[in-house]
C-alpha positions as CSV (number, residue, x, y, z in Angstrom):
1,M,-3.0,-20.7,13.5
2,L,-1.2,-18.3,11.1
3,K,-0.7,-18.8,7.4
4,V,1.1,-16.2,5.3
5,D,1.0,-16.9,1.5
6,G,3.0,-14.9,-1.1
7,I,2.8,-11.5,0.4
8,D,4.5,-8.5,-1.2
9,V,5.1,-5.3,0.8
10,F,6.5,-2.0,-0.4
11,Y,8.0,1.1,1.3
12,G,7.3,3.5,-1.5
13,N,9.2,2.1,-4.5
14,I,11.2,-0.3,-2.3
15,H,10.1,-3.9,-2.6
16,A,10.6,-4.9,1.1
17,L,8.9,-8.4,1.1
18,K,8.9,-10.5,-2.0
19,G,6.4,-13.4,-2.1
20,V,7.0,-14.3,1.5
21,S,5.2,-17.4,2.8
22,I,5.3,-18.7,6.4
23,E,3.2,-20.8,8.7
24,V,2.9,-20.8,12.5
25,L,1.0,-23.6,14.2
26,E,-0.8,-23.2,17.5
27,G,1.5,-23.5,20.5
28,E,4.7,-23.2,18.6
29,I,7.6,-20.8,19.0
30,V,8.8,-20.0,15.4
31,T,11.7,-17.7,14.7
32,L,12.7,-15.5,11.8
33,I,16.4,-15.0,11.4
34,G,18.3,-12.8,9.0
35,A,20.6,-9.8,8.7
36,N,19.6,-6.2,9.3
37,G,17.3,-5.0,6.5
38,A,16.3,-8.5,5.4
39,G,12.6,-7.8,6.0
40,K,12.0,-9.5,9.4
41,S,10.5,-6.4,11.2
42,T,8.5,-5.5,8.0
43,L,6.8,-8.9,8.2
44,L,5.8,-8.4,11.8
45,K,4.5,-4.9,11.1
46,T,2.4,-6.3,8.3
47,L,1.0,-9.0,10.5
48,S,0.0,-6.5,13.2
49,G,-1.6,-4.1,10.7
50,L,1.0,-1.4,10.7
51,L,1.7,-2.1,7.0
52,K,-0.5,-3.4,4.2
53,P,0.6,-6.0,1.7
54,K,0.2,-5.2,-1.9
55,N,-0.3,-8.9,-2.8
56,G,-0.8,-12.2,-1.0
57,T,-2.9,-13.5,1.8
58,I,-2.6,-13.5,5.6
59,L,-4.9,-15.9,7.4
60,Y,-5.1,-16.0,11.2
61,E,-7.4,-18.7,12.6
62,N,-8.8,-19.0,9.1
63,M,-9.8,-15.3,9.0
64,S,-8.2,-12.9,6.6
65,I,-6.4,-10.1,8.4
66,A,-4.4,-8.6,5.6
67,G,-4.8,-4.8,5.6
68,K,-7.1,-4.8,8.7
69,Q,-6.6,-2.0,11.3
70,A,-4.1,-2.7,14.1
71,Q,-6.7,-2.3,16.8
72,T,-8.9,-5.0,15.1
73,I,-5.9,-7.3,14.9
74,V,-5.2,-6.8,18.6
75,K,-8.8,-7.6,19.5
76,S,-8.5,-10.8,17.4
77,G,-5.7,-12.1,19.6
78,I,-2.4,-10.9,18.2
79,S,0.0,-8.7,20.2
80,H,3.2,-7.1,18.9
81,V,6.2,-6.1,20.9
82,P,8.1,-3.8,18.6
83,E,11.8,-3.4,18.1
84,G,13.2,-0.9,20.6
85,R,10.7,-1.5,23.3
86,R,8.8,1.8,22.8
87,V,7.3,2.0,26.3
88,F,5.4,5.2,27.3
89,A,8.3,6.9,29.0
90,N,6.2,9.5,31.0
91,M,3.8,6.9,32.4
92,T,4.5,4.6,35.3
93,V,5.1,0.8,34.8
94,E,1.7,0.1,36.1
95,E,0.0,2.6,33.8
96,N,1.8,1.0,30.8
97,L,0.4,-2.4,31.8
98,E,-3.1,-1.0,32.2
99,L,-2.8,0.5,28.7
100,G,-1.9,-2.9,27.4
101,A,-5.4,-4.0,28.3
102,F,-7.2,-1.1,26.5
103,V,-9.2,-3.4,24.2
104,R,-10.5,-5.5,27.1
105,K,-13.8,-5.0,28.9
106,D,-13.6,-7.8,31.5
107,K,-13.0,-7.4,35.2
108,E,-9.8,-9.4,35.5
109,I,-7.3,-6.7,34.4
110,Q,-5.8,-6.2,37.9
111,K,-5.5,-10.0,38.3
112,D,-3.6,-10.1,35.1
113,I,-1.3,-7.3,36.1
114,Q,-0.4,-9.4,39.2
115,K,0.4,-12.3,36.8
116,V,2.8,-10.0,34.9
117,Y,4.4,-9.0,38.2
118,D,4.7,-12.7,39.1
119,L,6.4,-13.3,35.7
120,F,8.6,-10.1,36.0
121,P,9.2,-9.5,39.8
122,R,11.4,-6.5,38.9
123,L,8.5,-4.7,37.4
124,Y,6.6,-5.1,40.7
125,E,9.5,-3.4,42.5
126,R,9.3,-0.5,40.0
127,R,5.5,-0.4,39.5
128,K,5.2,3.3,40.4
129,Q,8.4,4.3,38.6
130,L,8.3,6.3,35.3
131,S,9.1,3.8,32.5
132,G,11.6,6.1,30.9
133,T,13.9,5.7,33.9
134,L,14.0,1.9,33.6
135,S,17.1,0.1,32.3
136,G,16.9,-1.4,28.8
137,G,16.3,-4.9,30.2
138,E,13.5,-3.6,32.4
139,Q,11.9,-1.8,29.5
140,Q,12.0,-5.0,27.5
141,M,10.2,-6.8,30.4
142,L,7.6,-4.0,30.5
143,A,7.0,-4.1,26.7
144,M,6.5,-7.9,26.9
145,G,4.3,-7.5,30.0
146,R,2.2,-4.8,28.3
147,A,1.6,-7.1,25.3
148,I,0.6,-10.0,27.5
149,M,-2.1,-7.8,29.1
150,A,-4.1,-8.0,25.9
151,R,-4.3,-11.8,26.5
152,P,-2.9,-12.7,23.1
153,K,-3.1,-16.1,21.4
154,L,-0.2,-15.1,19.2
155,L,2.7,-12.9,20.4
156,L,5.0,-11.2,17.9
157,L,8.4,-10.4,19.4
158,D,10.8,-8.1,17.5
159,E,14.4,-8.3,18.6
160,P,13.8,-8.8,22.3
161,S,17.6,-9.2,23.1
162,M,18.7,-6.0,21.2
163,G,21.1,-3.9,23.3
164,L,20.9,-6.1,26.4
165,A,23.7,-7.5,28.5
166,P,24.3,-11.3,28.1
167,I,22.8,-12.2,31.5
168,M,19.7,-10.2,30.7
169,V,19.4,-11.9,27.3
170,K,19.3,-15.3,29.0
171,T,16.6,-14.0,31.4
172,I,14.4,-12.7,28.6
173,F,14.7,-15.9,26.6
174,S,13.8,-18.0,29.7
175,I,10.7,-15.9,30.1
176,I,9.8,-16.3,26.5
177,E,9.8,-20.1,27.0
178,E,7.8,-19.7,30.2
179,I,5.1,-17.6,28.4
180,N,4.9,-20.2,25.7
181,K,4.7,-23.2,28.1
182,T,2.6,-21.7,30.9
183,N,0.1,-19.6,29.0
184,G,0.1,-21.7,25.8
185,T,0.9,-18.6,23.9
186,T,2.1,-19.1,20.3
187,I,5.1,-16.9,19.6
188,L,6.6,-15.6,16.3
189,L,10.1,-14.4,17.2
190,V,12.3,-12.1,15.2
191,E,15.9,-12.2,16.5
192,Q,19.4,-11.4,15.3
193,N,20.8,-13.6,18.0
194,A,20.3,-16.7,16.0
195,H,21.8,-19.1,18.5
196,M,19.4,-18.0,21.3
197,A,16.4,-17.9,18.9
198,L,17.0,-21.4,17.6
199,S,17.6,-22.7,21.2
200,V,14.0,-21.9,22.1
201,A,12.1,-22.2,18.8
202,K,10.6,-25.4,17.3
203,R,11.0,-24.2,13.7
204,G,12.7,-21.3,11.9
205,Y,12.7,-19.3,8.6
206,V,15.7,-17.5,7.2
207,I,15.0,-14.3,5.4
208,E,17.4,-12.6,3.0
209,T,16.7,-9.4,1.1
210,G,12.9,-9.8,1.5
211,R,12.7,-13.5,0.6
212,V,12.4,-16.7,2.6
213,V,15.5,-18.6,1.5
214,L,15.5,-21.5,4.0
215,T,13.2,-23.1,6.4
216,G,13.3,-26.1,8.7
217,S,13.3,-27.4,12.3
218,A,15.4,-25.4,14.7
219,Q,17.6,-28.4,15.2
220,D,18.2,-28.7,11.4
221,L,18.9,-25.0,11.0
222,Q,21.4,-25.1,13.9
223,S,23.3,-27.9,12.3
224,S,23.3,-26.4,8.8
225,D,26.8,-25.3,7.7
226,E,25.2,-22.4,5.8
227,I,23.5,-21.1,8.9
228,K,26.5,-21.7,11.1
229,S,28.7,-19.7,8.7
230,A,26.2,-16.8,8.3
231,Y,24.5,-16.5,11.7
232,L,26.1,-18.7,14.3
233,G,29.7,-17.5,14.1
234,G,31.1,-20.7,12.7
């Protein structure tokens, strides 16, 4: 579904991604793990059209999307849940969900809003509430629900557990698995909580200072002494 080959991305003179190559197959959950500043979020921003690679190729369903506008990429079937949630604070929960469907022209938007409420019952309870008054966990649910409203084939999730209480982290990861299994949505997951990420993913990539340094099945990465030492607390 997604094939990234040798991309270089810069912030001014800073070489943020250095020849990065990854592949995500249809129906998979694939995770990117690494320390802060390793380039994980930069990669997702490049895939969603917020940044342009200087070199390399990005193929999504055999179509080149490198450098295309973000709106075009959303229409092609890729949705991005950015780090820090970034809900529209002065809009209600339901208005945020409606905005998530802005590229759609069909008549099933309200039906899909109800599906989001079925997935996140707490959002239904707060559907008329301003999003800026929600808790961090509720805002994360809303950010994910808003992305789902675009009916993505590929969902990019950036640090969904950041700043959440442990019980909410478990809830969010359970929902990530449900989105993948129920909707068949392919997921590329950036996450500092390597233990949780590898528990739901099929495969993983480890990024350090802008380079992919290790890849393998989630099971192999979990059992790697190097990964245990660096990311799993042992």
